[in-house]
C-alpha positions in Angstrom: -64.0 36.3 -4.3 -62.1 38.2 -1.6 -60.4 41.6 -1.7 -57.5 42.6 0.6 -55.7 45.9 0.9 -52.5 46.9 2.6 -52.7 48.3 6.1 -50.8 51.6 7.0 -50.9 53.7 10.1 -51.2 57.1 8.6 -54.9 57.9 7.8 -54.1 60.1 4.8 -51.9 57.5 3.3 -54.4 54.8 4.1 -57.1 56.8 2.2 -54.8 57.0 -0.9 -54.0 53.3 -0.7 -57.6 52.4 -0.3 -58.5 54.4 -3.3 -55.9 53.1 -5.7 -54.6 49.7 -4.6 -56.3 46.3 -4.2 -55.4 42.7 -4.6 -58.2 40.5 -5.9 -58.1 36.7 -5.5 -60.5 34.3 -7.2 -60.7 30.6 -6.4 -62.1 28.2 -8.9 -62.0 24.4 -8.7 -59.2 24.3 -11.3 -57.2 27.5 -10.4 -56.6 30.5 -8.3 -56.1 33.9 -9.8 -54.3 36.8 -8.1 -55.0 40.1 -9.7 -52.9 43.2 -8.7 -53.9 46.8 -9.8 -51.0 49.3 -10.3 -51.9 52.9 -10.7 -50.2 54.8 -13.6 -50.4 58.3 -14.9 -52.8 57.2 -17.6 -55.0 54.8 -15.7 -54.1 51.4 -14.2 -52.3 48.2 -15.1 -54.0 45.0 -14.1 -51.6 42.0 -13.7 -53.1 38.5 -13.5 -51.0 35.7 -12.0 -52.0 32.0 -11.8 -49.9 30.3 -9.2 -48.3 27.0 -10.4 -46.2 24.3 -8.9 -43.0 26.2 -9.9 -44.1 29.0 -7.5 -43.9 26.6 -4.6 -40.3 25.9 -5.4 -39.4 29.5 -5.2 -40.6 30.0 -1.6 
C-alpha cells in the first residue's frame, strides 16, 4: 500500500493539506483501488474507485 499527498510551496498550506488530504492506492492481483478523502464540515467523505478498461479509453 502506498500513500501520496499533494505538494505545495507554502508551508502553512502544506501543513493543512498534509493533515486533511491523502490518496491511498492498494494493489491486489485482481484489482487496484484508488481511495480519495475529501474533508467536509461534518467529517470526511471517502471515495473508492476501481479503474477499468473504460478508464483507459478516456485518457
